[in-house]
N, C-alpha and C positions, 0 to 999 in steps of 0.2 A: 098801471100803465106807464106812470112817470118813471118808475124804476127801470122798466124795460127800455124806455127811450134813452135814459142816461147810460144804460149798459151798452146799447147799440152805438151811442155816440162815442163812448170810451173805446169800444172795439174798433170802430172806424178810425179813430184817432191813432190807436196803436198800430193798425195796419199801415196807415199813411206814414207814420214815423218810421216803421220798419222798412217800407219801400224807399223812403227818402234816404235812410242810412245806407242801404245797399247801393243806391245810385251814387251817393257821394263817396262811397268807398272805392269806386273804380279809379285806376291809375290816371293821372293827368299829365299830358305832355308839357314840357317846359317851354311853352310858346305862348305869346300874348293872347292869340285867338282862343287857344284851349283854356287858358285861365279865365278869360272873359266869359266863355261858355259855362265854366264851372260856377262862376259868380251868379250868372243868370239862373243856373240850375238850383242854386241854394235859395235864391229869392223866390223862384217859382214854386219849388217844393214846399217852402215854408208857408207861402200864401195858400196853397192848396190844402196843406195839412191843418192849418189853423183857421181857415175861412176868412183871411184878411182880404180887404179890397185893394190894398196897395202895399208895397214893401220896398225897402231900400237897404243896401249893404254899404257900409263905410269901412275902409281899411286904414289901419295905422300905417304910417310911412315905413316902407321896407324896400330894399333894393330889388327884391324879387318881383315887385309890382311896377317897376319903373317904366317898363315898355307898354303898360296898359294904356297910358295916355302920353304918347310920344311928344317931345318938345315942351314938356311942362316940368315944373319944379315943385318942391314941397311948399314953397311960399305961395303957390297958386291955390292951396287948399288941399283937403284930403280927397283921395280917390273915392268916388261914389258911383254906385250902379243901381239902376232900377231894372225891373223885369223887361221893360221896353227901352231900347236905346243902347248906346255904347257907354263905356266908362268915361267919366268926366271928373274934373276937380271942382270942389266947392268949399267955400269958407263956412264954418259952422260957428254960431255965436259962442264966445267964451263962457257966457253964463247959461248957455242952453243945455238941454238934456243930453245931446250927443256928447258934448265935451265932458259932461259929468260922468257919463257911463264909461267913456274911454279912460278917464282919469281914475275912477274909483273901482271899476269892475262890478258895479252894482246895477241891477235891473231897475229901470224906470217904468212904472206902470201907471197910466192915467186912464181910469175907467170912464171918466166923463169930461170931455173937452169943454163943456159949457161951464164947468166949475173951475175958477182960478186955483192954481196949485203952486208947488214949490218953484216952478220955472215960469210962472206968469200965467196969463190967460191966452186962449187960442181962438180968437174970433175968426181968423182966416180958415182954420180947420173946420169950425162949426159951419161956416158958409159953404164949404166944399162937401158937407154931408159926412164929415168924419166925426164919429161920436166918441171914439176911444183910440188910444195908441199905446204901443209898448216898444221899448228899446232894450234889447238884450245884449249883454257883452259876449264876445267870442273869445274864449280863453283857450290858450294852448301853451304847453310848456311853462306854466306858471306866470304867463303874461297875457295881457289883453291884446289881441291882434286885430280887433275890429269890433263892429257892432251890427246887429240886425234890427231894423225898425219895421213895425207893422202898423197899418192904419185899419180901423174897423168902422163899419157903419153904425148909425144910431141904433140902440137897442140890441147890441151884439150879445149881451148877457154873458160876458166872459167871467170865469171863476178861477179859483186857485189851480184847478186841474189844467186849464188853458195856459196859465202862467208857467206851470211845471213843464208842460209839453213844449212851450217855447224854449225853455232853458235846455231841455233834453236835445231838441233839434239844434240849438246853438252849439252844443257840445260836438255833435256830428259835423256841423258846418266848419267849426274851428279846426277839427282834426283834418278835414279835407283841405282846408287852406294851408295847414302846416305841412301836409304831404306835398302840396303843390310848391310851397316855398322850398322844401327840401330838394325836390326834383330840380327846381330852377338853380339852386345853389350847386347841386352836383353837376349840372350842365355847365355852369360857369367855371367850376373847378376843372372839368374835363377840357373845356376850351382853353383855359390858361395852361393846363398841362400840355395840351397839344401844341400850343404856341412855343412853349419852352422846348419841347421835344423837337419841333421843326427847326428851331434856332440851333439847338445842339447838333442835330444831324447835318444841317447846312455847314456849320463850323467844322464838323468832323470831315465832311466831304471836301471842303475847301482845303483844310490842312493836309489831307491825304493827296488830293490831286495836284496841289501846288508843289508837292515834293519832287515830282518828276521834272518839271522845268527847272526847279531850283538845283536839282542834282546835276542837270546838264550844265547850268551856269557854273556851279562850283567845280565840277569835274573838269570842264574846259579851262577855267581859270587856273586850277591847280596844275594842269598839264603845262600850260604856258609858264607858270611860275617855276616848275621843275626844269624846264628847258633853259630859262634864263639863268636860274641858279647854278646850272651845270656849265655855264659859259657858252652854251649854244644859242645863238640868236636865230629865231625862226625866220624863214624866208618871208618876204612880203605876201606871197600867195597863201602860205600856210597861216600866217597871222590873220590875214583877211578872212580866211575860211573859219578860223576859230572865233573871230569877232562876230561874224554873221551868225554862228551857232548861238552865241550868247544873246545877240539881239533878237533872234527868232524865239528863243526860250522866254525872254522877257516879254515879247509880244504875246506869246501864248498865255503867260501868267495874267497879263492885262485883260485879255479876252475872257479867260476863265473867271476872273474876279467880276467883270461886267455881267457875265451870264449868271453867276451866283447871286449877285445883287438883285437881278430881275427875278430869279427863282424864289428869292426870300418871300416876296409878297404872295406869289402864287402858292407856295407851300403852306403858308399860314391860312390862305383862303381855302385851300383844299382840305384842311383839317377842321374847318368850321362845321358845326352840326348840320347834317343834311346835304353837305357837299359830296359830289360823286368822287370816288377814288381816282387819283391821277393814274393815267395809263390804262384805264379800263376800256379796252377797244375791241376790235374784231376777234372772233375766235376762228383761227384758220387764216388762210391767205398766204401762208409761208410754207416752206418745206417742212416735212415732219419726219419722225422716225429716229431722232437722236435720244440720248439718255435723258436729258433734262432740257426743257425749253420754256421760253416765255415770250408772249406776243403782245404788242402794244398798239396804240393808235398812232396815226400818221401825224408827224409834226412837220409843217413846212411843205405845202403842196405846190408852192411856187417860189420863185426867187432864183438866185444865182446857183448854177450847177457846181457841185463840189466834186473834185477829182479824188477818188479813193486811192488810186495808185500814187498820186503825188503825196498825199498825207502819209501813206505807208512808207514811201521812200524816205521822206523827211524824218519820220519817227525812227526808222532804222538807222539813218545816218547819225541822228542825235544820240541814240543809245550806243552805237558803235564807238563813239568817242569817249564814253565813260565806262563801258563794260568790256574792257580790253581782254578779259579772260573768257568771253563767250564769242562764238561765231554766229553770224546771221546770214540767212539765205532767203532771197525773195524770188518766188516763182509764179508763173501763170500769166494770165492776161494783163497787159500793161505793166508787167514786172520791170521792164526796161525803161520806165518813165524817165524822160529827160535825157536818155542816153541814145547813142546812135543805133539805128535799126529798129527803133520802137515803131510798131505798126498799129498798136491798139490803145494809144494814149487817151482816147476819148471814150472808150467803151464803158468804163466803170465810173460814170458821172451821174449823180443824182441830186435831188432837192433835199439835202440833209444839212444839218447844222455842222459847219466845219469845226467849230469849237468842241461840240459834243463828240464828234467822230474822232478828232485828235486825242481827246481824253480817253476814249475807248481803246484806241490803238496803244497809247502810252501805258495804260493800266495793264493791258494784256501782255505787252512786252516786258514791263517791269515784273509782273508775276512770273513770267517764264524765266527771267533771269534769276529771280530770287529763289525759286524752288527747283533749279536745275544745277548740276555740278559745273565747276569751272571747265573750260575747254570743250563744253558741249555745244551743240548747234541749236539755235532757235530759228525755226522755219516759218516764213509767212507765205501763204499761197493765195493768189487772187484769181477769181474766175467769175464767169457769168453763167447763170442757170435760168432755165424756164420751168416754172412750176405753178400750178393753180392759176393758169391763164394769165400769167404776168412774168416779167423779167426781174431777176434779182442779181444784185452784186453780192458776191460771197467772198469772205476772206477767212482763212484759218490761221491761228497762231499755235504752233506745235513745239513743245519742249521735250527734252529727254530727262525730265526730272523725277521727283519722288512719286508722282501720280497721286490720285485721289481715291480713297477707299470707297467702295460701292455704297456703303451705308451713309456716306457724306454727300453723295451726288445730288440727292433731292433738295439739299439745303445749301448747296455751295454758293448760290446767288443771294441768300438771305443776308440782310445787313447784320454785321458784327459776328457772323458765324465763320469759324475757321475749321478746317478739316482736322480730324482727330490725330492724324499722323504728322502734323507739322511740328518740327523740332522746336523745343522751347527757346532755343537761342535765335531762331528766326523771328525777327520783329514783324508786326503786322496788327491791323485792327479789325480785319474782316469787312472793310468798307469798299475796297476796290471793285470786287466783282458785283456787289450790289449796285454800285454806281454805273458799272458797265451795263447791267441789265436795264436799269432805269433809262439811261441815255439811248440805248438801242431801241427800246420800246417806244420812246417818245419820237423817234425818227421813223416809226412804222415797221420796225424790223423785229428780229428775234435772235437770241443768242443761245447756243447749245454747248454742251461739253461732253466729250468722251474721254475716258481715262483708263489706264491700266497701271495698277499699283507697281511701283518700282521701275516702270518704263517711260512714263511721261503722260502728258495730257494734250488734247487738242481742243481749243475753243474755236467755235465757228460762229460767225456773224453773218446773217442775211439782211440785206437792206434793199428796199424797193427801188427799182430803176424806173425812169419815165416810160410811159407807154410807147412813145416814139423817140428812140434814142437820138440825141443831137449829134451832128457830124463832128468829128474831131477838129 
């Protein structure tokens, strides 16, 4: 009869150890709450498997566990967790059993707390009805990562098999902790990598977008220098016009730098684990049917109205002064902004970011100039459209350039991607169109492209207009 009882006990213990090992093998998210749940699972499974009345887990200091007890430091003690309650820090006696196990990696087994032993006597345990206890090291990767402690009632009758079961369970628990530590380290590396990537992308966008106003400044200054060097003194009106261009370009640079500085924090936050992707917005709401499109969430539902026609007019004027070998044409609603006979100056005004929209127009004009031959025409068309129960301001930038191969159209707005037919002598980083898409999406719009190889490309931007257009 005794043999059958022992065998049943052994089988029950093996089943419990097997179930515990399967439970602890499950993946653990790199979050404090998930790790705390894992620790409780370890203690609870151990108590159930071994028949302990109480249990506690103590962790060796590691950066992976730093968020378990926020606002504390290693000097406050080792992180400790019981089955009930949350993780806390506790100081353990230097001469005590816990310190010994963590330092030596050896199991401490006290079969009778009423008998003084290596670490002293335990009258407080006896008073609490604890007749025996064991402290087992948690080893992983050749090091001790913590310890498991178990309390047992009087007359527990534990034997060497129980001790072996504790050590087997401790091995599974240590492996689970090591996996959790690894996942946490991987998450930290991913966060650090994302921060570096966000920084590099912001720097790349800044260097790319600042080239346009810098080109205006340099081109205008060079033109003035050539005039003076040739002995021709520009008229006061012409000189004033050129100085205004330089001043406006410098103001655009300042605004772009301010915006990029604000974006830096937002970009880093967006890359953090669990954060939603930037620009994940409505599906639909804008015109459809073009070859490639991207739609974003609305940025800026209130505030000062921005005049699309004015920005387009200023951008063309700036590029006309430095791209003397290209012609520019501006057509459509509000195309005569600022000039005599304009009847639609207020029609294409919306709650957009003036800085972002200026960058979009600058980038599209720069691309049109770069990829089209000298003496060709770059055409900008402005119009108003009604689609999907709302009004849209629409502008096209059309060039007579090399065009984009059909195979490249789906990726033309991807960051760092360049079309396969771009001549090697034409410089570029593949950032401009990606920045265009991001800016347009953040203003609640969409950008599309249609192209014919060898004939040119048309980039079309749709931006939402207010429900009730303001009077001009």
